[in-house]
N, C-alpha and C positions, 0 to 999 in steps of 0.2 A: 312816699317819694313822689313829689308833684310832677317830676319829669317822666315818670313811667306810668303804665297802665295796669288795670286789673282784668284778668281773664276770668270770666264767670261762666262755668260750664254746667248746663242742665241736661238731663238725660233725653228729653223729648221736646218737640215743638210746642206741645200744649202748655209747658211751663215757661216758655220764653217770655211772653207778654206779662204774665203774672209776676215773675220774679223781677223783671225789668221795672215794672211799676213799683214794686216794694223797695227796690234800691233807690229809685228816684225820690220816693216818699220818705224813706227813713234814713237816707244817707245824710250825714252831718254837713257835708259840703255841697249838697244839691249836685251830685254828679251827673254828667252827661252820659247817658247809656245808649249803646247801639244794640238793637234787637237783630240778631243774625241767625238765620236758618233758612233752609230751602235749597233746591238744586241750583237756582239762578246764581248763587254765590260761586258756584264752580267756575263761572266765566269771568269772574273778577280778576283783573290784572293787578300788577304792583301798584299802579297809580290809584286804583280804586281803594285798595287796602290802606295805602298811605293817607288818602283823603279821610277814610274812616277813622283812622287813629288820631288824625289832627283834630277831628270834630268831636271826639268822645274821650271820656275818661275810663269807661268800663265797657268792654266788649263782652256781651252776654249772648250765648247761643248754644247750639248743640255740638257734641264732641266731634262728630265727623267733619263739620264745618271748620273747626279750628285745626284738627289734624291735617286736613288738606291744605290749609293756608300756611301752616308753619312747617310741616314736614315734606308734603308732596311737592308743593310749588315754591316754598321758601319766600312767599311774598311778605310774610310777617316773621320777625325774629324773636326768639326766646328772651333775648336781652332787653326787649321793649316793655317787659312786664315785671312788676315787683310783687304780685300776688296772683296765685292760681286759687280759685274757689271751685270745688267739685261738689255740686248739690246732688243729693242722693248718691253719695260716693260708694255705696254698696254695689252699684252697677259697674264699677270698675273691676271687672273679672275677665279672665281668659284673654281673648283677643279682641275684646270690645274696643271701640275708638276711644273711650275714656281711659282705659288701661294703656292703650298705645301712646297716648299723649305723654304719659309718664315714662314708659319703657323706652320708646324710640326717640323722644325729644328731651325729656328732663334728665334721664339717667346718664346718657353719654355725655352731656354737658357737665353734670356733677362729677363724673369720673375724670373728666379732663380738667377739673379744678376751676371751671368757669363760673362766673356769677349766675346764680339761679334764683327764681322767685320763691318767696315763701309759699307754703301749700296749706290750704284749709279744706278739710273734707267735712261735709255735713250729712248726717243720716240718722233716722230713728231706728235703724236696724243694721248692724255692722255686717251681717251675713245675709246674702240674697237667697241662697239655696237652703238645703236641709241642714240641721244642726250637727251632723256628723263631723267629728274633728273640728269642733267650733274654736278651740284654742289655737289650732294650727291656721285656720282661716283668719282669725284676728291677727296673727303675726303676719300672714301674707299681705293683709291690707295695710299694716303699718310699714312693711318693707316697700310695697308698691308706692305709697304716698310719701315715703320717707318722713313719716310723721308718727306721733304717738296718740293713742286712743285716749280720750278724756270724756267721761260720762258725768255730767253735772246732776246733782240731786235738786231738781226744780222744786221739790216740795219743802226744801229746807228754808227757814226764815231768811237766812243770809242771801238767798238767791233772788229774793223779791218776786218769786212766782208761786203759783198754786197748782198742784198736780190735778189734772183733769179727772173728774169723776165720771166713769162710764159704767153702764149696766149692760150685761150680756144675757141674751136669751137664746135657747134652742127651740126651734120651731119644728113641731112634728106634723107630717102631712100624710094622707093616705097613699100608700105604695101601689102603683098600678103596673101590672105586667104588660110590657110591650112585646113580649116574645111572640114570634110569628109574624109580627108587623114589619120587621126589618127587611125581609125578603119582598114583602108586599110593597113597601115604600121604594125599594130599589127598582122594582119593575115599573111602578108608576113614574118615577123620576126618569128612568130610561126612555119611556115613551114620550115624555115631554121633551127631553133633550134631543131625541131622534128627529124631531121636527126641524132642527137646525143643524145643517152639516157643519163639520169643522171642530166639534167638541171632541177632544181627545179622550182616551180611556181614563187617563190620570185625572183630567178635569171632571169627567163624569163621576168618578169615584169620590172625588172631594165634595162635589155638590150633593151626592147621595148621603155621604156621611154627615154633612151639615144639615140636610133635610131630616134625617133620622134623629138628630140631636134636638132640633127645633120641635119635632113632633112629640118626642118623649117629655120635654120640658114644658111645652105650651099646650099641646093638643092640636086638633085639626085646624083651628083658627090660625094659629101661628104658622103652621105648615103651608097653608094656602097663601098667607101673606108673603112668606119667604119667596115662593116662586112667582107670585103675582107682581111683586114689587122689586125684588133684587135682581133677578136674571134679565129683566127688561132693560135695565139701565146699561147692561153690557153692550147692547146694540147701539144705544145713544152715544156711548163713549166711542165706539168705532166710527160712527157717523162724524163725530167732531174730528177724530184723527184723519179721516179721509179728507175733510175740508182743509185741514192744516196741510196735508200732503199736496193737495191740489194747488195750494198757494205757494208752496216752497219747493216743489219737485223741479227736476230739470225739464227743459222746454219740451223734449220729445215725450216725456211722461205726463205732462200737465193735462192734456185732453183726457187720458185714461182715468186719472184720479178724479178730475172734475166730473166726468160722467157718472163715475161710481158714486161720488158724494151726492150728486143731484138726485139720482135715482133712488138711493137709499133714504134720503131725506123725504122724498115723496112717499115712499112706502112705509116709513117708520111709524107714523101714527096707526096705520092699519096693523102692522106687525105687533105693536104694543098691545092694541086692544085684543088681537087674536090670542096673544100669549096669556093675557090676564083672563080671557074667557076659558082657555084651556086649563088654567090653574083652578078656576072656579068649578069646572066639571068634576074635580076630585071631590068636592063637597057632596055631589050627587051620586058619586060612585058607590055602588051597593056594597062593595067589599070594605069600603072605608068608614061606613056609617057607624060601625061598632066602636071606632076611635072617638073618645069624648071631644066635643068641640073645644073645651077648655080642660086641660089636665087637672088632676087632683092637686098637684103641687102648685100649679098656677092659680087655681081656685083659692087655695089657702093663702097664697100671697095677696090676692085681691081682698080677702077678708081681713088680713092684717092691715093693709093700707087703709081700708074703709074704717076700721076701728081707730087708727091713729089720726086720720084727718077729721073724723067726727069728733074725737076728743079735743081737737084743736081747731075747730071750725071758726072760731073768732080770731085766730091768729093767722093773718095773711102772709106772715113771714116764715111760717112753719114749712120745712122742706127736708128732703132726705135723698140718699143716693142708694141705688140698687146695683150690685156688681154681678156681672155674668162673666163666664170664661171665654165665650166665642163671640166674634163680631156678628155671626149669623143670627144669634139669639136676641141681641139687643133691640133692633127695630120691631120685629114681631111682638115682643113682650111689651114694648112701649105702646104699641098699637092696641093691644088687648086692654092695657090699663086705661088708656084714653077712652076707648069705647065704653068700658065699665063705668068710669066716672062721668062721662058725657050724659049718661041716663040720669045722673044725679044733679045735673046742672053745672058741672065743673069740667068743661071741655078743655082740651090742650094742657092737661096737667103735667104730662111726662114727655120726655124726648130722650133719644138714644145718642150717645157720643162714643167715639172710638178714636184710635190713632189716625194719623194723617195718611196712612196707606189705604184707608177705606173712606175717609172723609176729608174734605178740604180744610185747611187751616182756618180759612175765613168763617166757614160754617161752624167749626169747633169752637172758635172764639166767641161767636155770636151766641151759641147755646150756653157756654159757660157764663157769659155776661148776663143772659136772660135768667139763668139760675141764681146768680148772685143778687140781682136786683129784684127777684120775686116773680118775674113773668113765667118762669117754670118752677114748679115745686118738687119735681122729681127728675132725676138723671138716671138713665140706665147705662151704666159704664162698663167698659171692658178693663182687663187688668192693666192695660197700657196707662190708664189714668188713675190707678189706685194710689199713686204717690204724687203728692205735690198739690192737688186741688185744694185750694184754701178758701173755704166759705165759712166765715165765722158763725153764721146763723144756721148751719146744717145741724139738725137735731137727731137724726137717726140714720143708720146704714143697715142695708140688708145685704147679706152674702148669699145670694141665690144659688150660685153654683159652687161646687167643691173646689177648694184651693189646697195646695200641698206644701206651702212653706210658712214658717213663722213670720217671715217678712210680710207676707200678704195679710196676716192677722194684724200685725202692728200698724202697717200702712193704712189698711182699710178702716180700722178703728180710729185711726188718726184723722180721717176725713170728717168724722163727727166732732166738730170743733166746739160746739156749745157745751157748756157745763151741764152735767146730768144727762148727757147724751145716751142713747140706747143703740145697741148693735144686735142684730138678729141673724142667727146662723140656721140655714136650712139643711146643710150637709155636714158641716164640721162640728165637733163638740167644743163649746166655748171653754169648758173646764180644762180640757187638755191644752187648748191653744194658749190660755192664760198662763198655764204652768210652763209651757215652752218659751213663752215671752219672758217670764221671770228668769228662766235659765239663761236666756240670751242677754238679758239686762245684767245679770250677775257676772257673766263673762266679760261684758263691756266695762264693768266697774272694778274688775280685779286688777289692781295696780301691779300685782306680782307677775302678771302675764306681759307687762309692758317691756318692749325691747329697748335696750340703750341705743343711743345715736350710733355707736360703733357697730353694734349688732345689725342694725338696719343697713348700714352702708356695706357691711361685709357680705350681705346676701344679694347685692345688686349683681345682675348679669347682663352684660352688654354683648350681643352676638353680632360680630362683624368679621368679615374675611377681607383683609386689606386688598384693594384693587379689584375685588369681585362683588362684595355684598356689604351694604346696599349699593346700588348703582347710583352714581352721581354724574350727571351729564357735564360735558365740557362747558366751561364758563364760570362765572363767579356767583351763580344764582344760589347755590347751596341746596337745591332741590334734591330729593332722594326717592328711589323706587325700591320697593321691598316686596316680599311675599304678600303683605297685607294690603297694598294699594295698587299692585300691578294690574289687576282685573279692572278696577275703576279707571286707571289711566288708559288702558286699551279701549274700553267701551267709550269713554269720553272723546278720545281721539277719533275713532271711527264715526261717531255720531256728528261731530263738528265738521269733519272734512267732507262727509257724504251728504250732510244736511237732509237726512230722511230717517224714518223709523228703521231700526236695525233688525235684520233677520239673521239671527246668530247662526242658523243652519248654513248660510252661505260663507261664514267665516271660520267655523269649527268643523273639522272633518273627524268623525268618530268611526271606530271599528268595533265590531262585537268580538269579545274574547271569552272563551270558555274557561271558567275558574274552578268548576266542580265537575269532574267527569260523571259522577253518579247523579243523575238528575235529567239533563245537565243543567247548569246554571251559568248564565251569560252576564257580562257587564260591558258597558261601553268604555272604550279606551280612546283618549284623545290622540290622534295620529298626526294631525297637521293643523295649522292655524294660518289663515290668510289675512293680510292687512293691506289697505288701499294706500297707494302712494301716487305722486305726480307722474310716475313712470309705469303705472299699472299696478296689479295686485302682486305682492310678494308673499311667497309661501315658506313657512318655517316647519320643517319636518321634525319628528320625534328623534331622529338621529342627530339633527342639529342641536336639539336641547340636551341630549346625553353628552355630546361632545363639548358643549358649553359648560356644563356643570362638572364634568370630569369626576373627581373623587370627593367633591364637596357634598356633605350630607346634610340632612334636615336638622340635625342637632347642632351643627356648626353655625347655622344661620338663624334658627329659631329656638334652640334650646329644647329641652325635654318636657318642661312643665307647660310651656305656652306654644307648643307646636300645633300644626293643623290637626283638625279633629280626626280626619280619616286619611288613609293613604291616597284615596282618589282625590280628596281636596288638595293635598300637597302636590300630587302630580299635576293638577290643573294650575295651581299657583306657580309651580316650577316652570311649566311650559310658558305661561303668560309672562313671567319675569323675563325669560329669555327673549320673548318676542318684543317686549318693551325696550330691552337693551338694544336689539337689532334696529328697532325704530329710531332710537336716540342716535345710534352710530350712523344711520342713513340720513340724518338730518331732518326727519319727519317730526321730531320733538325739539323744542327749544330748551334753553337753560332752565326754565321753570317747568319742564315736562309737559307743557301745553303744546298743541299743534303748532309747528313753525309756520311762518308767513308763506313759505313756499308750498307747504302741504295744503294750507287753507286755500291758496289761490289756484293751485293746479290740479289737485286730486279729483275733484268732482268731474271735471271734464275729461280726465284720463281713464276713468273706469266706468263700466256700465252701471246703470241704476240697479239696485238690489231687487230681486224678486221678493215680494212680500209674502210672509208666511201665510198658511191657509188654515191656521188653528186659532180657536178662540180661547183666551185664558179667562177663567171665571174668577171673579173677586166678589166678596160679600159687600157690595156697594149698593146702598139703598137710596142714593140721591145722585143726580147727574153732575155733581160738583166734586167727585172724589179726586184725590191727587193725580191719579193716573189718567183722569179725564181732562186735565187742564193742558191745553196746548201752550207752548211757549209764548204765544201772543197774549195770553191772559195772565201770565205769571208776573210777579213784581219786577220792576226795572232792576237790571243787574248792577247798577251803580253809576257813578258819575263819569268814569273813564272808559266804560265798555264800548268797544268798537261795534260797528254795524254787524260784522261777522259774528261777534260774540253774542250779540242780541239775537241773532237768527239761529242760535244753536237749537237743533230740533229735539222733538220728543224721542226719548229712547224707550223702546218697548219690545218685549219679547212676544207680545201678543200680536194679533194680526188683523188684517182687513179682508173683506169678503169680495168675491166676484158677485156681481148683481145680475140676476136674470129678470126677464119680463114676467108679468103676472100670468100671461097665457102659458108660458113655458112651465111655470110652477104648477098650474092647474093640470097641464097634460101629464106631468110626471106623477103627481098625486103624493099626498103625505102618507097614505096608508102603505103604499109599496115600500117607501123608505123605512118606515117603522118595522115592517116585517123583515126586510133584509138586515137592518141593523140588529134586530133582536136575534136573528139566526146567527149573525157573526158573534154576538156576545155569548149566546148559549154554547156555541162551539168552543169559544176561548175558555169559558168556564169548565166545560167538560174536559178539555185537554189539560187544564191545570189540575182538576181533580184527579185525573188519571195519573199524572206524574206524581202527585202527592201520595196516592195509594201505592204506587210502585215503590217509592222511597220508604214509606212506612213498613210495607211488607218485607222489603230487604232488611230493614233495621230489625224487625221482629225476628226474622229467620236468624240474623246474627246473634240475637239475644237468646236463642235456643227455644223459642216458643213452639209449641206443637202446631202442626198444620191446621188442625181443627180450630185453634184459637185465631190463627191468621185468617182462615176463611170466614169465621164468624165476624171478626172486625171488618173484614172487607165488605161483607153483606151490610153491615150497619152503615158504613161510609157511603154505600151506593144508594141508600135510601133518598128518594128524590123529594124536593120540597113541595109543598102544596101547590096545586095548579092555580095559576092566577089568570083570570080572564083578561083579555086586552081592553084598553080603553075604547070608547066609541071613536070612529074616524074623526080626525081633526081637520079644520079647513086647511087647504094647501098653503104652505109657508115656505116654499123653496125659492124665495127671492135672494137668499143668501147662500152662496155656495163656497 
């Protein structure tokens, strides 16, 4: 239908450019394709979307982008499309944005007998998770997409294709015991982290866990690289955030932000060097010298790569992909590979790539292009990129980390695009994985499992409570608020009207509630939410939420199969849904659920500037261009009709900025004193937790009728202390960030 458009949905930003180029290249009518992804699109108004539709035949982008445009703001209508294409449609599960496009947008229109677009789903694996109840999961996918599974036999002569020939190998490597080093690593990481105030216990535990993983997978070389290269960039990201805050803050706050940004930028080079030196001290640490510089597993990988590249030394196009499970492992492993091959005269052989939460889209696309054209011969990838990377000359794949689904086997093997490609497994058994893949393929090809059109339609569930859910603001916009987008609506509103980084501690009020008398065990309960308005802050209490919902249950608005994952998640969504309704009724949101003109014009001057949080959120970012590091000033233009207020929409961040002290103050206070105090607090917390655990286990054992002697013996075993770990040498003072 030449009067309508195609909506082409891909699961992540890494696939947007690749699939857009494929559509332009292979489309019979040379279609005009818009590449749509990124948070900047959130500020597009109706005029910008209308201009995009006029200029393009195919809208290709990520599912959240289209869900926001069609459902949340209603700037785009379902009736404007003749075809939905869901690439990697196995990702359409649960409450994912891809699944919500069908459930919240397509299904209600189909039930109302309205005209709906055709649906085409594409996947090499119809099931994303484990193969338990695979027939049921196949049926659920057919119901969701209102389509039938068809699995062509590409090896048949009539198909015109040839099935790819792939050889699988199991790689054995020397198993090294890292027992005893976990506590050691934890202490060393804690001593490093203690040099910078503001790192929370949760962030410290995350960094420790990642450091232990890198140490066990790569050895000491990767461990040092992780701390010398990754955590340093957290400071640089905060310096950029400070600069942005200084440029966009209210007049009374500008001098404070500008002073912080200037002082931190002056100190940053010294801080960076000091942190790298501190990480390098670990290599000379007597307790860590027993850890191999390169692990046995990593050494085996280097031997494999050496053999492969020597066998193809005359083939400049020879290339491969290495898959790892965690972002933290990618860059250290790529660094070790590059150092290994640099000694053989092949520098810059490998690079790490990951999703856009830890790498900018620009850098990701650059590295993918370098790989395709031969500038890079190895990519170290995370699972985010195991689907969709299409490099026809890729000849081998290495699965370095363990994976847990048949989808990963199918998708990773599919990255080796060249005929007679090879796939190497370090952890998984290729024989078992091939058998599982054959089972999944048979399930996809079993026509007896196919649901009829009537059966597909009979299983559609539309959960609405007339006049209550979903919320539709006054006006003819058609926008809707639900449990699944209310949090985004709330954060987007606060960010745009305040025009500063958000400190959610100033908007959410929690209360500790005891949920288990024996222990005891506490959980945070949301008691109030504040939102800014031109008349000041308005507070919505838990009693207001309960009164608003009355007798309406979760099953009525979300069903049983696709409800929130936990009661706490539902309570939060239930709370924020009530807040969004109040904001809409108060005129703070317009008919598209965007901040109203009155809210944009008057809120910032009516409320005080938020106090910035004092905690650092650690992310595994190894380059200063990660998504969270980009200020709005450096992001792509939001579109042809975006207003100045829309362009100035600020960075939303739960992380925070630091108070800056002078060098003299830092030297007076001393890093060693901080380390000792921090270590004492951590040891006390560990001991209290261990004591509570012992008390619970002892009570449980007594209830089970165990003899007192058994209880006493087990108690003595649990009280055995870990080996004493000597502290690191004193580090240079670094209390410039508080």
